[in-house]
N, C-alpha and C positions, 0 to 999 in steps of 0.2 A: 401634488402628492405623488402622482405617477412618476414624475421626473425624479424625485428624491429616492423612491424605492428602486427604480431602475438603476440610477447611478450607484446606490449602495451595493446592489448586486454586481454591477460591472466592476466596481473598485475591489470588492471581495474576490471576484474571479481573477482580476489582474494581480492581486497580492498572493493568491494561492497557486494560480497556474499562469504565470506571465508568459507571453510569447518569448521565444529565445532572443536575447539581446535587447529586450525592452522592459523598462520599469515605469510605473506611473503611480502617483500618489497625490493625496489631497494636500493643499497648502492651507495653513491656519485651520480655522474651523469651517471654512466655506467649501461646501461640496461642489460648487460650480466653478471653482478655480483650482486647476490641477497642474502639476508639473510632470513631465515625462523625460526619460532619457533613452536614447537609441544608441547602441554600440555600432560603430561603423563596420560594415561587412568585410569578411576576409576576402582578399583578392580585389578589393575596390580601393580607390584612392583615399577612402575614408577609414581604412583599416587602422585600428589602434586609437581611434578617436571616440570620445563620448560626447554626444550632442544633446544639449538640453532643449526642451520644447515647453511652451506655455500652451495649456489646453483650457479654453474657456467654454463653459457649457451654456448655451442660450436658454432662455425661459421655455421655449417651445420644444426643447429636446424631448424625445428623439425624432420629432417631426421636422426639426432643423438640424443641420450638421454642427458638430462642435467647431469652434474657431481655434485653429492650431497654427502656431508660428514657431520657428526656430529662434531660440535665444542665443545659441552658439552660432557665430558666423560660419557659413558653409559656401564653398564655391561650387555652384550647381545651376544648370540651365533653368530648372523649374522652381528655384527658390531665390527670392530677391534679397537685396541688402538689408531690408528691415525684417527678414525672416518669413515673409509671407510665402505660402506654398501654392503652386498651381497644380491641383490634383482634382480629378472628377469627383472623387468620394467626399470632397469638402464643399461641393456646390450642390444646390438643389436642381432638380430637373426644371426645364428641358436642357439646360447647358451642362448640368452636372449629373452625377449618378448616385447621390445620397438617397438612401432608403432607411426608414425607421428600423429595418431588420439589421442594419449595420450597427456596430458598437465601437467604443473607444479602442478596444483591443484590435479589431479588424482594421480600423483606420490607421492606427499607429503601425501595424504590420505592413499596410500598403504604402505608407510613407517610407518605411525601412526598405521596401522593395524599390520604390522610386529612387532612393539614394543609390542603390546598386545598378539600377537600370533607368537612367534619365530618359525623358521623352523630349527629344530636341525639336519635335514637330509642334509642340504646344508650350513654347518657352515663356518664362517671365523675363528672362535675361537673354535678349537676342544675340548679344556679342558672345556670351559664354556658349550659347547654343551652336552658333556657327563654328566656334572653336572646337566644340565637342564633335561636330559632324566632320569638319575638314582638317583639323589638326589635333587628333586625339592625344598624341604624345604631349603637346603643350598643355592641353586641358588637364591631363592626369598629373603633370608636374605641378601646376598651379593648385589643383584640388588637394594634392598631398601636402603642399606647403601650407595652405590654409588650415588643413587638419592638424599639422604639427604645431602651428602657431596658436590655434584657438581651441582645439578639441582634445589635445593630449594632456593628461594630468601630469603636471610636473611635480616631482618629489622635492619637497622643500627641506 
């Protein structure tokens, strides 16, 4: 019951006061299965892209973090090919930083920040991480190409 009322409050807040560049909504009638979109940040290789994410809320939420993954392919050192995200806020302590005081809005905002400021020292994709560290120009070119191919809405 606590989970449902908290999720309803969070979804209400996300629809009335969404963080800039982020939308989140319920799919079907299930409150524990959400979709989100993050707009790629200006001045990043993801600029102009709209990235879709799947947000699954566990039974023990808010005592467990939501399970979030990218549905849109993204070239990033902290996000793997199946969309999984390496981020402290998505893991329980001691390895992670999830706290029940965090919410979906703050986690999506921190993922948006991770997109513009990758953490190459805690990568999921070692090859992309070393490219980010040692050949930033090549990394930016590939990330922009992926964004154009997968995240830019094409007018039909």
